[in-house]
DOTOR-537831 format. One record per residue: residue in one letter; x, y, z of N, C-alpha, C, O, CB in turn. Coordinates in steps of 0.001 Angstrom, whole numbers, plus 500000, padded with zeros to 6 digits. Glycine has a CB too. Example, Ala and Ser with C-alpha at 12.3 -4.5 7.8 and 13.67 -1.06 7.14 Angstrom:
<recs>
A513190494310507800512300495500507800513200496700507800514236496681508465511308495527509046/S512850497750507080513670498940507140512900500030507870513409501138508039514084499402505725/
</recs>
This chain:
<recs>
M858478227549469109859032228536468173859286229696468479858269230387468531858401228708467247/S860482230370468773860727231312469819860122232440468890859692232168467769862390231474470422/A860110233700469404860715234700468942861517235493468199862594235623468780860845234793469270/P861463236327466749862591237083465995863933237398467291863527237704468412861796238782465250/I865162237324467106865692238579468048865509239941467745864988240730466956867061238562468192/A866181239830468744865820242030469364866648242613467742867620242094467192867458243005471777/G866056243525467408866891244801467125866123244422465522864964244033465376869034244823467444/G867252244691464305866969243436463054866862245085462122867295246155462551864983241908463198/S866209244876460870866292245529459550865539246534459624865876247451458875865945244782458425/E864358246769460443863099247613460962864894248426461601865962248736461073861344246642462390/R864568248442462347865300249903463324866059250224462670866028251443462499866046249848464742/T867660249166461568868772249838461184868035250374459895868445251401459354870188248930461027/G867283249894459554866552250833457869866226252240458506866801253135457887864583250014456987/A865531252652459475865038253419459810866421254733460545866336255919460864863937252663460599/T867498253790460553868737254396461342869120254685459664868975255874459379869960253196462623/A869435254089458875869843254320457408868760255624456725869141256250455735869637252659456488/G867884255817457150867011256772456394867499258047456921867595259081456259865397256572456600/R867893257862458536868553259427458496869898259877458378870209261067458341868298260059459591/R870764258840458314872350258961457460872057260119456673871073260553456074872888257529456310/P873510260559456916873648262124455334874056260990454350874152259768454465875450263924455430/R874284261997453198874552260977451712875847260482451591876297259392451236874361261766450241/H876333261500451956877958260973452116878569260205452697879660259789452308878658261582452431/V877737259684454248877741258422454853877658256866453455878411256020452972876213258572456017/T876215257324453355875493255938452087876638256115451222877238255069451468873635256263450986/W877192256595450561877550256610449590879662256241450242880568255941449463876815258150448782/L879807256405451706881012255704451678880511254658452044881407253833451867882134256121452403/L879432254019452547879085252854452667879146251390451310879468250202451284877832253254453132/V878643252379450405878973251810449143880129251500448283880183250580447467878477252340448566/A881192252497448591882186252390447977883182251435449246884133250694448998882632253937447432/G882697251698450365883650250458451527883212249310450888884108248800450215883190250316453486/V881965248616450851881226247715450238881863246967448999881689245773448755880077248368449904/G882550247756448328882593247370447017884070247616446976884555246931446076881621248145445956/L885127248453447710886036248073447578886932247123448363888072246716448141886314248855447384/A885970246871449459886546245477450422886324244117449305887138243385448742885323245171452209/A885359244157449298885127242837448454885808242846447340885579241749446830883766242568448055/I886570243488446603887657243709445538888845242377446263889524241618445572888365245751445537/N888814242411447870890359242414448530890230240890449213891096240257449816890721243903449909/L888785240505448895888645239502449819889383237974449955889670237241450902887424239351449713/R889589237880447880890638236553447491891401237116446596891405236873445389890001235120446820/T892071237891447186893857238820446237894558237709447015895338237111446273894686241147446814/A894546237315448043895450236681448799895801235486448725896893235085449125895219236774449769/I894660234557448051894858233335447197894895233529445832896036233558445371893883232398447402/T894150233645445185894337234123443587895672234479442896895949234081441765893583235370443387/S896907235665444048897470236015443326899092234856443655900282234920443347897335237631443449/V898346234043444311900038232965444268899754232006443736900779231407443411900843232337445656/G898392231223443291898397229915442213899579230297441342900663229715441386896855229706441169/P899216231586440339900352231025439064901644231457439392902438231007438567900085231649437454/V902220232180440298903740232105440526904127231340441323905278231571441693904328233131440885/L903244229776442145903519229075442869905224228381442848906201228624443556902451228328442707/D905070227684441996906372227872441384907538228244441181908496227565440810906370228038440993/E907458229901441542908684230664441383908742230592443098909634230075443770908593232366440442/I907482231287443593907823231137445101908400229659445642909590229682445954906454231452445908/S907877228690445757908448227232446059909952227622445908910657227392446891907900225878444904/A910644228283444613911997227474443788912618228814444993913508228443445759912353227540441318/D912156230224445104913083230516445321912679230513447006913795230688447495913541231646444467/L911768230419448110911818229988449016912358228440449747912384228031450908910920230315449045/A912592228094448964913249226645448863911936225754449544912270225130450551914959226487449887/M910580225616449163909640225310449842909553223755449353909833223419448203908451226278449655/T909230223065450130909016221553450006908210221713449441907537222735449313908820220621450971/P908054220146448711906395220088448057905299219664449185904150219521448766906246218777446704/T905525219457450519904518219408451748904378221328452086903353222004452172905406218243453394/V905572221679452190904903222632452917904037224111451456903232225041451505906429223311454215/A904698223588450654903868223935449312902004223599449083901058224199448574904714222966448134/G902209222387449746900638221712449700899889222459451320898658222458451276900767219422449776/V900383222946452409900314223477453546899704225005452927898617225440453307901809223381454400/L900446225631452069900029226939451577898886226371450452898032225881451191901430227935450897/T898648226272449735897362225551449548896139225427450205895036225838449842897583224582449508/T896433224855451145895195224043451512895249225295452590894517224818453457895240222114452015/L895591226412453027896331227479453860894145228146454206893405228276455182898042228936452498/P894068228308452972892837229365452464891714228324453596891729228293454827892355229383450124/V891171227862453013889998226797453683890120226967454938889165227511455492890110225195453426/L891277226578455763891637226397457281891412228030457772890673228414458679893459225714457559/C891924228519457251891654230252457627890473230616457898889908231043458905891944231257456558/F890080230307456500888570230615455972887011230216457665886161230867458273888374229036454124/A887403229176457653886860228172458603887331228657459781886429229407460154887255226706458384/L888353228690460738888714229517461961888463230684462184887668230996463070889778229581462169/F889046231517461479888571232980461720887435233548461087887264234766461140889534233839461388/G886328232514460263885226232954459658884165232666461054883171233364461252884917232089458103/A884523231658461848883984231374462965884207232333463811883125232855464084884322230284463406/L885053232820464354885682233837465763884994235436465029884503236290465766888159233846465968/T885058235572463846884382237058463731882796237326464616882845238348465301884071237304461920/P881523236616464687881020236798465104881130237232466554880347238148466805880627236215464697/A882041236755467814882605237667468843882876238525468620882376239480469216883412237486469409/L883796238704467663884976239909467344883630240839467351883689241709468220886196239844465575/I882749240845466780881517241885466284881122242134467290881045243342467511880348241505465397/R880748241350468226880104241914469355881168242636470343880882243650470981879314240774470081/R882326242043470389883046242568471534883774244490470740884266245539471157884587241008472029/L883444243983469720884338245611468493883045246453468126882680247437468770885292244965466329/G882397245945467014881825246278466200881777246159465256882907245756464981881766246823466199/E881082246221464129881016245684462402882624246548461998883768246098462059879113246547461169/H882151247878461599883267248518461127884731248519461844885768248318461213882842249748461017/Q884683248747463098885819248055463999886653246849462899887435246877461948884936247149465567/V885997245947463639886569244305463088886852244286461071887673243513460577884816242801463602/L885990245286460183886355245258459376887440246144458815888129245864457834885550245153459015/L887508247082459435888764248006459337890306247331459897891385247662459405888380249395460303/G890148246303461047891338245624461554891228244768460327892212244742459588891335244883463143/A890320244164460052890805242941458790891194243340457776892054242637457245889854242030458230/L890716244769456951891434245378455788893281245306456409894379245035455924890672247274455478/L893034245494456992894190246138457963895627245092457690896654245083457011893580246072459907/A894919244261458709895773242910458212895731242243457437896541241317457486895865242106458713/L894761242307456251895514241927454820896301241934454196897059241220453540895372242091454168/A895943243418454595896725244525453477898873244481454245899942244510453635895541246929453832/V898487244391455984899828244095456201900147242287455838901304242018455514900127244581457879/G899502241554455879900049240360455611900609239977454250901550239209454051899171239542455928/L899573240911452947900342240795451859901337241452451089901696241230449932899773240658451295/G901795242443452053902523243139451884904011242533452389905000242581451657901987244223452375/V904028242063453490904874241392454259905745240386453757906958240230453620904237240918455123/R904539239664453497904966238077453502905588238161451577906372237353451080903093236650453948/A904920239418450810906383239555449451907965240191450263909094239956449832905791241235447824/L907746240749451100909281240581451569910145239439451643911321239368451285909381240933452733/A909202238294452301909707237370452837910930236358451874911117236189450669908497236727453302/D911619235813453196913000235554452589912940234082452735913729233286452226914358236299453360/D911747233757453611911816232248454387910708231599454693910044232062455620912431232254455662/Q910214230340453983909046229540453281907997229832454610906787230022454482909449227595452851/W908792229823456010907636230004457419907377231117457969906911230989459102907975229347458645/L907528232436457516907340234213457299906775233658456432905713233164456812908507235545456999/F907006233509455410905750233594454117904111232972453988903112233397453409906397232837452915/L904476231340455118903189231223455618902702232182456742901542232564456586903078229936456047/A903235232568457649902742233146458759902279234438458280901196234890458650903709233212459864/F903089235090457429901996236325456809900962236023456162899977236704456449902508237228455871/S900777234979455122899559234378454565898462234387455410897445234989455067899753233075454183/V898541233699456656897761233163457405897027234626457798895801234721457848898476232210458510/L897835235630458040897556237298458928897005237525457515895902238045457685899185238638459696/A897240237384456195896447238286455223894946237457455306893892238092455346897234238358453455/L894985235882455328893866235065455377892853235690455667891905236157455036893934234103456138/S893344235622457319892415236379458993891450237249458819890355237231459382893334237376460084/G892065238477457578891294239607457200890378239096456131889189239286456388892169240805456730/G890751238215454472889657237805454137888661237084454803887493237142454419889875237343453365/A888984236455455698887914235227456072887486236253457110888188235673457938888504233421456668/A886967237255457813886677237865458793885988239017457345884804239053457681888057238226460083/G886060239687456347885471239953455495884147239589454442883239240194453872886197240005455250/N884802237827454617883759237564454298882303236968455137881293236410454707884194236956453524/V882701237347456416881633237132457208880758238455457756879732238530458433882178236356458294/L881669239506457128881224241239457568880153241675456768879068242198457021882471242470457284/I880887241233455452879920242197454472878528242030454007877798242957453656880480242301453291/P878207240740454031876623240459454083876248241105454951875356241945454833876086239161454301/T876928240813456126876346241621457281875818242957457440874819243458457955877125241659458055/L877010243424456713876719245137456487875782245240455064875387246401454963878467246171456209/V875482244715454362874823244861453693873365244902454230872568245804453972875175244149452915/K873105243786455029871596243710455647871637244503456839870594244674457471871055242175456049/Q872805245047457250872346246659458466872522247505457797871810248433458181873217247171459909/H873067247765456988872891249187456192872041249543455204871658250702455049873904249508455606/F871682248528454447870944248717453150870158247403453115870454246524452306871946248955451779/P868782247217454321867815246363454354866949246431453505866336245401453222867314246336455301/H866598247841452753865733247548451411866572247796449999866160248360448985864354248615451394/R867935247175450253868477247440448922869240246096448560869974245813447614869472248795448904/V868843245442449548869857244251449758870302243696448729871457243273448767869412243211450452/G869109243467446913869301242902446065870659243709445303871700243228444856868026242731445458/A870211245030445357871558245571444347873152245674445578874315245513445207871012247727443531/M872747245946446862874358245832447084874840244041447068876050244057446846874780246657448868/T874619243350447136874789242477446939875257241439445593875790240332445680874066242463447420/T874921242089444508875376242676442945876761242975443250877820242377443063874509244190442287/L876311244498443975878032245291443983878880244041444828879735243686444016878156247261445176/Y879001243421445762879729242472446880879615241469445208880075241912444156878625241840448907/T879270240800445270879707239636444527880216240062443107880747239222442380878531238603444418/T880089241105442786880428241496441475882349241711441846883341241157441373879333243144440926/A882194242584442706883561243031442975884295241431443361885258240958442757883591244342444386/L883696240893444302884216239603444918884901239042443620886083238713443722882962238534445624/A884197238886442273884017238293441216885838238981440237886769238493439596882168238811440588/L885500239978440609886478240794439605887706240865440438888733240644439797885932242411439127/G887907241187442050889023240856443016889849239726442415891056239885442231888458240422444465/S889280238681442130889850237383442318890471237644441007891678237717440777888876236001442577/T889341237796440048889952238102438394890990238673438126891752238237437263889234238872437580/M891285240024438979892181240029438784893440239830439121894361240183438384892031240459438600/A893673239082440581895207238720441001895031237466440385896147237012440130895736238684442731/A894063236639440001895044235496439193895628235811437698896649235380437162894140234097438974/A894484236845437136894873237027435519896381238475435612897203238668434716892904237790434383/G896330238947436433897960239944436618898850239784437144899687240686437123898081241000437109/T899163238381437987900014238498438624901192238102437603902320238592437667899784237835439814/V900853237312436813901881236877435937902523238067435215903689238382435451901328235882434953/P901733238745434309902487240207433485903111240607434798904261240252435055901267241697432662/M902289241444435772903347241831436548904629241412436945905458242193437413902977241942437320/T904824240211436777905647239404437315906737239624436101907883240017436321905024237903437658/E906410239428435262907281239535433543907250240774433589908326241151433123906549238919431911/A906594241706433903907473243226433866908163243865434368908655244967434127907143244017433857/T908265242858435465909423243201436819910598243034436649911348243711437352909347242444438028/G911176242115435701912095240880435311912003239674436608912726239298437531913876241504435099/G910695239354436067910681238175436766910465238232438478910536237181439115911990237548436387/N910244239313439049910029239513440394908744239777441232908133240797441549910712240387440589/W908560238290441489907034237728441882906884238992443173905983239803443389906961235610442581/H908066238757443812907623239692444891906942241137445225906283241597446157908466239783445326/V907655241809443456906604243002443904905189242171443161904429241971444109907072244954443068/A904853241884442495903739241259441924902686240974443279901688241694443322904263239827441064/V902834240161444161902415239629445706902471240382446073901493240705446747902938238779446553/G903110240920446027902856242179447405901843243866446998901242244644447740904911242855447915/S902034243852445748901285245032445518900095245015445265899620246026444747901680245662444699/Y899176243801445561897825243859446171897455244425447836896397244412448465897401242407446051/A898661244846448150898637245041449458898051246804449541897540247431450469900276244644450115/L898391247189448171898038248375448185895989248962447974895278249893448353899096248792447011/F895841247623447102894130247819447186893467247478448670892292247738448927893331246667446015/G894420246834449651893796246280450695893852247815451743892983248123452558894684244719451262/L894822248427451510894778249945452013893772251152451883893146251807452717895767250453451511/V893852251185450658893038251909449687891226251435450257890291252216450429893582251282447837/A891232250106450415890154249735451141889527249736452305888329249514452483890133249057451061/A890372249999453139890627250450454256890172252520454405889618253040455373892328249905454382/L890451252948453648890491254118453907888644255183454359888432256207455010891363254495452525/P887566254049453457886454254400453915886259253966455088885712254862455730885573254126453220/W886491252651455983886111252223456993886737253076458146886693253067459376886347250895456977/A887224253676457355888244254514458861887601255558459017887496256065460134890011255081458696/L886986256142457817886393257552458149884698257257458501883791258013458847886626258719456653/L884763255728458222883144255520458712882691255123460436881581254881460911882565254119457740/L883871255171460999884242254481462399883291255179463338883219254586464414885914254691462917/R882541256256463259881635257151463953880442257003463061879744258008463197882170258693464129/H879893256119462161879030255970462068878104254425462105877165254001461432879127256651461299/G878859253903463183878828252470463334877441252818464400877378253686465271880480251571464008/P876408251833463994875183251444464739876283251457466339877483251551466597874261249595464057/T875326251342466897875184251458468736874973250213468936874501249580467991873871252406469556/S875228249571470089874720248513470475872913248021470952872381246994471375875591248443471406/A872577249033470686870873248933470815870762248703469623870167247630469518869879250193471311/E871138249337468117870865249675467230871190248425466478870645248275465385871328250830466997/R872143247357466997872923246251466699871658245235466651871150244737465647874196245930467832/G871313245076467920870515244334468614871076242830469131872289242871469335869374244259467789/E870592241776469337870859240892470093871686239804469165871464239336468048869607240470470768/T872866239592470248873629238894469142873182237219469098872766236486469995875366239095469465/L873480236945467549872850235641467262874055234288467532874451233950466417872271235735465540/G874734233440468632875232232699468996875201231716467582874131231698466973874712232405470267/L876651230678466899876191229803466290875458228680466422874527228293465715876792229618465945/T875915228210467325875055226805467782873280227191467868872387226352467751875699226227469643/R873122228388468056871317228632468013870884228288466421869820227848465986870761230620468425/V872473228765465528871914228531464646871963226944463549871311226520462594872235229640464214/L872916226559464218873286224312463915872558224012464774872769222859465150875067223254464297/R871382224750465544870279223511465980869224223899465551868224223726466247870011223141467470/T869072224799463770868034224316463191868146223882462015869269224137461580867199225027463203/A867305223173461068867423222354460265867682223750458819868077223281457751866007221155460371/M867551224660458844867713225957457749869109226279457902869739226530456874866728227425458069/G869934226329459466871673226443459294872248225357458755873222225465458009872493226606460626/W871750224285459049872622222857458628872530222901456849873435222559456088871676221097459404/Q871087223454456439870733223085454788871717224220454337872442223866453407868810223300454117/S871956225808454884872851226917454731874159226045454451874604225872453316872912227989456097/V874945225308456065876600225513455862876451223762454400877368223554453605878002225149458208/V875423223036454436875535222105453549875504222209452433875826221224451768874957221431453658/F875018223713451611874569224411450516875780224413450333876349223403449921873733225627450486/F876684225996450708877585226585451225879104225374450679879966225672449852877098226831452971/G879041224531451172879877223316451536879971222529450205881128222241449902879191222384452780/T879080222146449405879411221449448208879736221976447367880539221624446503878714220832447750/Q878632223796447572879258224264445950880250224463445953880885224316444909878887225362445226/S881155225089447651882874225550447128883388224366447001884604224384446812883967226482448223/M882675222875447054883707221451447108884219221884445480885294222179444958882681219413447334/V882601221716444964883001222014443483883311222989442787882926222909441620882339221761442846/A883963224044443109884383224951442932886042225063443010886758225614442175883671225597443639/Y886587224205444581887559224270444733888501223055444088889720223093444249887519224514445892/I887752221787443220888206220510442688888208221078441082889128220830440303887092219052443102/M887153221788440773887431222487439338888513223686438767888788223910437588886235223049439079/F889104224472440140889780225475440127891132224578440011891882224705439044889508226495441327/G891367223735440985892697222887441229892649221671440433893359220813440958892913222453442764/W891908221142439032891879219828438736891560219924437251891669218913436557890882218999439616/F891119221244436654890243221453435250891090221340434586891197220311433919889460222665434857/A892112222453434503892936222334433100893831221114433050894249220694431971893914223633432853/L894232220344434602895022218861434448893834218059433056893842217645431896894982217704436509/M893031218244434140892226217269433380891729217651431483891209216900430657890791217179434436/L892001218552431406891550218973430221893138218527429022893199218082427877891037220866430469/R894313218984430152895618218757428993895809217197429406896819216831428805897364219914429271/D895301216143430144895260214888430007894602214058429175894766212842429076895050214591430840/H893579214995428359893071214290426677893621214935426417892963215841426930891746214156425827/G894775215646425794895380216253424981895625217389424446896293217637423443895242215911424495/M894573218688425753894344219859425362895896220458425611896726220037426416893068220520426145/S896001221379424829897783222132425386897191223113426161896128223735426172899095223025424004/A898975223013427286898458223795428202897839225369428167897096225714429085899355223728428933/A898142226234427168897912226864426931896073227608426587895684228771426478898799226613426408/G895333226245426510894656225494425902893658226020426891892919227004426895895058224039425667/A893915224883427857893609224632429312893857225794430348893380226020431460894439223465429749/G894689226380429644894887227503431181893739228457430736893202229027431686896764228602431433/L893231228764429476892816229432429023891003228893429030890254229870429048893699229622427927/A890702228329429026889324227272429935889382227798431036888388228279431580889467225470430242/L890560227800431557890340227821433528889506228965433500888390229134433993891980228177434799/S890400229902432686890433231581432693888948232192432269888628233368432442891672232201431461/Y888251231347431785887203231759431094886106231340432377885346232094432985887062230993429489/L886290230057432529885153229223434160885342230751434734884418231564434749886137227363435698/T886836231061435260885989231505436551886162233123435971886435233832436939886781231038438442/A886095233879434778885514235004434631884316234481434240884071235344433398886132235956433796/L883407233772434189881580233940433473881372234097435370880315234667435641880402231845432188/S881790233890435995881061234433437586880974236309437926880306236863438799882326233665439075/V881679236796437138881389238125436731880245238386436403879473238922437198882034238523435837/P879843238017434986877785238186434719877120238125435211876180238915435301876936237622434164/V877366236762435986876542235958436884876275236818438475875306236695439224877413234413437071/S877209237488438609877311238555439656876630239350439851876028239844440804878101239159439676/L876798239535438381875645240790437964873869240962438061873032241861438149875838240913436492/V873925239773437997872602239168437379871581238760438628870533239325438939872989237714436399/L872167237686439205871659237030440134870920237608441192869691237575441255872489236431440544/P871886238294442268870888238255443251869782239604443119868823239803443864871689238213444690/G870143240317442141868536241526442266867726240773441790866539241087441870868342243124441320/L868127239485441115866909238524440547866495237636441859865304237398442055867470237390439118/M867161237316442452866650236480444251865882237427444701864708237071444794867988236164445686/A866207239058445182865959239610445619864332239877445035863606240442445854866953240278445699/R863846239605444007862492240544443701861879238901443765861043238633442902862313241806441860/T862123238187444402861009236532444787861580235824445857862805235770445966860940235152443417/R860747235214446748860710234335447429861077233226447789861645232768448781860235234281447408/D860464232635446348860497231181446474862190231357445227862130232006444183858556230112445781/H863742230493445786864755230207444655864925229206444849865976228940445432865931230811444471/R863962228039444464863896226960444373864300226441442462864716225407441940862467226723445081/W864027227358442116864224227147440207865457227131440282866103226152439908863696228416438931/F866197228579440949867523228600440923868273227343441032869050227076440115867888229388441830/V868154226523442029868687225715442507868809224268441554869766223502441444868073225708443687/V867542224223440962867259223341439852868298223552438177868808222675437481865538223673439628/L868287225275437970868351225270437031870115225505436751870681225590435661867304226096436636/F870790225577438286871912225170438302872732223978438376873901223921437993872112225625438856/F871953222865438972871853222016438637871837220966437505872528219951437426871450222164439005/L871034221359436767870653220916435212871925221537434991872697220626435289869129221531434256/S872612222499434663873727222872433982874822221980434323875154221108433520874048224222434229/Y875513222138435624876185221184436141876097219509435872877087218804436070875961221468437286/L874982219023435462875309218194434854875598217824433766876272216837433471874943217818435026/A874847219007432708875098218743431277876734218805431655877333217800432037874362219978429999/G877114219579431562878829220045431757879356219000432245880000218422431369879266221304432791/F879402218328433512880055217276433535879361216392432795880295215600432674880336216884434709/T878454215865432182878226214896431024879369215095430008880474214562429917876771215144430296/G878594216258429103879938216737428249881551216042428506882174215138427949880102218388428620/L881864217032429714883389216260429793883771215010430246884935214648430420884195216883430533/L882594214242430466882928212273430075882951212252428824884062212021428346881674210928430507/V881872212457427900882130212059426529883045213025426125884169212563425926880917211983425611/A882909214320425925883413214552424602884273216103425136884077217198424608881966214666423223/P885358215808426438885944216169426761887050217942426277887256218912427006886115215041426833/V887411217755425135887996218305424147887592219306422976888067220369422578888346217445423747/S886406218438422555885725218877421142884863219870421390884650220885420727884923217780420379/G884167219344422840882799220259423570883516221079424324882753221346425251881581219429424614/V884653221723424523885360222108426143884696223064426314884241223092427458886983222507426428/W884223224445425292883845225579425532881891225915425690881274226918426049884628226279424365/A881560224918425355880301223992425683879934224011427260879105224663427895880639222369425228/W880863223058427626880888222469428282881318223631429540880486223946430391881545221359427809/T882199223994429533882779225155430688881960225914430775881583226131431927884003225985430487/T881367226588429798880152227808430145878809227216430673877875227946431006879694228720428682/L878739225240430759877187225084431471878066225515432948877614226253433824876145223061431386/I879539224794432964879304224200434500880026225617435386880127225688436611880356222329434836/G880535226822434243880421228348434556878708228424435324878413228521436515880612229435432799/I878059228360434442876911228669434993876258228300436245875637229056436993876267228416434264/G876560226505436449876441225926437078876894226489438769876168226540439762876905225009436407/M878402226877438622878856227584439885878723228681440351879502229259441109879800227614440005/S876798229396439547876358230268440052875642229834441026874622230515441133875872230960439337/T875747228618442145875771228401443077876788229291444932876847229130446151875954227268442463/F877316230147443850878427230475444530877682232065445410877430232334446585879922230667443268/P877539232847444028876329234120444329875534233865445178875373234537446197875397234522443272/L874535232218444692873412232077445446873264231696446866872194231581447464872804231338444870/A874475231510447352874860230591448423874947232174449416874463232318450538876551229381448093/L875570233044448755876312234264449440874777235012449494874766235676450530877824235188448385/T873567235147448822872459235865448629871846235352449706871426236089450598871770235785447349/F871688233627449756870717233343450355870958233999452246869926234109452907870578231673450005/F872355234380452939872840234791454142871519236000453888870486235825454533874738235224454304/A871588236890453185870488237865453292868597237818452995867615238448453389871052238752452410/V868811236964452308867060236761451596867014235558452978865935234981453108866753235866449222/R867621235359453517866658233993454535867181234464455973867559233643456810867252231847454183/T867176235811456195867501236203457242866563237501457764866247238273456859868866236396457094/R866259237711458613865017239374459258866732239927459320866940240727458408863532239330461653/T867382239789459778868230240660460457869915240795460509870393239662460447867828240441461604/A870927241802460601871951241746460522872849240518461499873580239604461119872136243002460651/P872477240904462758873085239822463880872789238293462777873786237733462321871895239838465842/G871718237873462523870733236846462005871788236489460804872181235330460673868992237463461522/T872352237831459690873416237428458025874460236792458768874915235677458512874248239015456827/A874974237865460096876167236882460197876701236226460922877914236266461128876933237151460011/A875447235057461774875567234040462315875409232844461348876157231866461372874770234090463324/M874279233015460416874093232046458881875178232301458231875496231445457406872805232398457776/S875955233344458353877255233474457388878334232726458082878375231497458026877778235083457113/A879093233337458648879493232544460096879460230961460127880633230603460231878417232985461285/S878724229990460088878221229151460715878355228157459311878593226949459341876814229575461474/S878184228816458329877677228099456796879530228278456089880109227448455389875932229458455586/Q879989229409456501881324229302455989882498228836456697883583228675456138881630230394455605/S882250228580458137883344228029458824883396226870458316884417226397457817883311227999460211/I882402226348458382882203224462458273882225224326456805882919223488456229880474223637458964/G881331225296456124881479225003454603883030224519453848883477223533453262881026226409453923/Y883457225749454235885123225746453345885722224449454017885786223511453222886419227410453734/L886161224180455243886260222487455649885591221597454773886352221006454007885602222114457065/M884777221417454699884242220664453319884466220241452201884503219201451544883667220995452908/A884703222004452100885479222787450946887347222254450670888020222350449643885394224653451533/G887587221906451532888969221721451957889515219894451196890512219393450677888925221855454023/V888247219523451546888681218191451669888310217179450116888565216035449742887850217616453123/G887368218719449394886781217929447989888240217348446990888328216240446462885676219332446860/P889506218700446935889995218453445721891116216774446060891765216011445344890902220110445165/F890799216884447571891507215715447799891114214572447059891450214187445939891467215417449066/L890613214270447605889347213127446913889224212664445793889368211520445363888135213504446867/F888842213963445146888966213780443606890024213579442763889825213180441616888557214674443089/G891692213916443396892634213261443274893032212208443790894078211623443507893226213770443351/L892028211809444783892279210043445497891620209061444456891998207907444254891298209692447288/L890349209838443691889766208536443467890676208728441732890930207641441213887602208401443654/H891001209648441137891577209928439935893511208739440170893976208018439288891654212164439841/E893991208915441246895124207919441231894459206217441617895016205126441498896368208522442524/L893458206467441969893345205130442166892551204180441081892716203009440738892757205046443421/T891778205023440760890944204928439377892103204627437797891901203889436833889999206738439234/G893212205488438085893936206386436769893594206631435297894252206421434278895115205882436536/A891521207487435620891069207901435037890248208629435350890381209041436503890934207381434530/W889007209172434558888385210127434965886985209878435338886451210730436049888522210999434124/H886387208980435023885332208924435368884936208968436479884103209866436599884991208265435003/A885212208169437821885115207970439157884653210007439650883702210731439945886953207087439818/P886022210025439444886349211528440030884798212314439346884055212905440129888240212357439224/M884524212245438156883370212551437989882005212095438310880902212636438375883440212623437171/A882346211223438440880646210843439228880694211252440463879560211286440941880116209161439402/M881720211661441381881762212267442338881261213566442552880569214028443459882705212194442558/L881840214156441346881294215872441094879783215733441083879130216514441776881832216705439402/I879273214964440479877867214872440049877046214431441536875864214612441826877702213635438683/V877714214040442027877015213470443135876719214186444470875926213898445366877683212406443432/V878083215776444258878126216376444748877095217643444986876456218317445793878985216332444506/A877512217377443442876296218604442939874969217975443316874055218792443420876237218985441054/A874657216714443543873139215721443744872624216656445143871553217255445240873474213473444228/V873704216583446153873293217042447173872922218254447004871732218540447131874026216908448035/N873864219210446683873869220926446654872390221135446512871782222088447000874809221763445236/L871671219820445547870408219862444713869537219583445890868527220202446226870269218748443376/G870133218469446508869126218015447726868629219020448624867426219175448834869775217041448653/V869720219845449266869827221084449974869160222372450060868563223001450934870717221373449767/G869600222607448356869082224070448221867621223966448016866892224945448178869762224905446979/L867016222393447540865577222629447383864684223063448327863602223637448203865073221654447026/F865643222503449826864942223047451250865155224382451369864162225102451269865498222409452608/L866491225016451610866941226221451515865956227430450745865695228606450997868203225995450867/G865581226484449705865590227772448545863927228182448916863465229178448359865939227160446436/R863158227483449751861898227706450449861680229143450497862374229782449705861879227109451846/P860855229831451261860526230841451228860437230863453532860000230164454447859030230959449916/G860687231297453463861158231540455016862486232235455978863410232487455205861202230365455374/H862694232456456827863207233714457812863942232295459182863329231407459774861283235184458594/L865510232703459229866142232087460247865654232064461894865505231197462755867343232647460118/E865462233897461777864724233727462723863521233692463105863171234367464073864974234149463159/D862839233075462575861276232451463068861519230975463161860520230320463458859868232740461864/V862789230219462944862148228620463513863889228147464518864423227055464709861624227014461493/L864263229478464911865084229646465919865001229027467649864746229770468597865062230952465843/P865183228034467734865407227440469428865327228420470027865927229354469494866751226729469965/A864402228844471746864975229376472694866494228910472769867051227850472482864198229116473818/P867045230414473388868218230609473774868358230152475176867768230600476158868546231894473564/K869365229042475116869531227963476471869670229116477962870210230200477736871399226761476235/A869343228926478929869091229536480380870805229447480652871465228412480732867850228442481653/P871182230524480739872432230918481641872710230334482540873684230668483216872478231966482156/
</recs>
């Protein structure tokens, strides 16, 4: 067993104790504002995808590429983020990520060509991918003794931003006479606002000595804990992407109205907000998190079973149970902080889990739809969901045990 990597929360915590109060509040605002923006590039497109496809003459294949881009970009750019941190520093990379996100959102809204729209979607999503990795790292770095409170802020802001873009895009489109360009592009303003605190914080970033030794992703993936985090993140993301993509259609196929199915999906998404307010703080107060994993699996199991037995008559009960089960997302994000001792450890676990995990997630909706097409029913796809949730439970029971990544890292390979 190797020694923990150099640097870490103790050194950063001491630095945090000496910083001026206004810098602390800038960091708090910066974390919250940045988190609001991490999903707007995704959730603002779905509600007006038909209008975008028609205006830009997108083929179904190109539209399919657009819906697949998020997982591909999150995987690729998430994996690259630790290298950027090592070269440029955390504050600089997050500022650049937010500016890339704002430029991507703004310019793609002006596009009159499908390929230009895709290209600037990639730019916007690259910023979101870097932010996914960076914000848990910055929470661990600047608030090592307030991880629960700051992760609550982060996950709640993330949920609010996702819901805002999903719910607000259509009303804005209608208010502007059907102009989806204005509605989709308006979220660039949120990115610019979020960049302001980090521009002011550039000179308050940690030095290379305070940052500590960089931890490579390959070292994380040479540990059982590293792979447990990867599979846990990947399986929970797979369930979420399947539900977001297929839940409403499944309800409509069982006779529910389009409006009712859409409302049920909105309710499912909105449930992440109260959970994000409570869960990280609870996790920060305990070392053993296995009972969270069991609770969420039982909620999944009851909700999925209910959908098989009485999908429409009990839809609100099943949606509530599945929404509670989907608390595995803030759980996975909080694991990055509570299962590491240092900011470099958090960055490496976050990057490895999200890069591979999102690739796993991208396969889920395709397999779910394929099973539905092959069987002509929903029983086999729902059985697949239960199996994925069971795998999530299995790895979660290992990951939920007390322990830290740095305590099980293999020794670095000699140069």
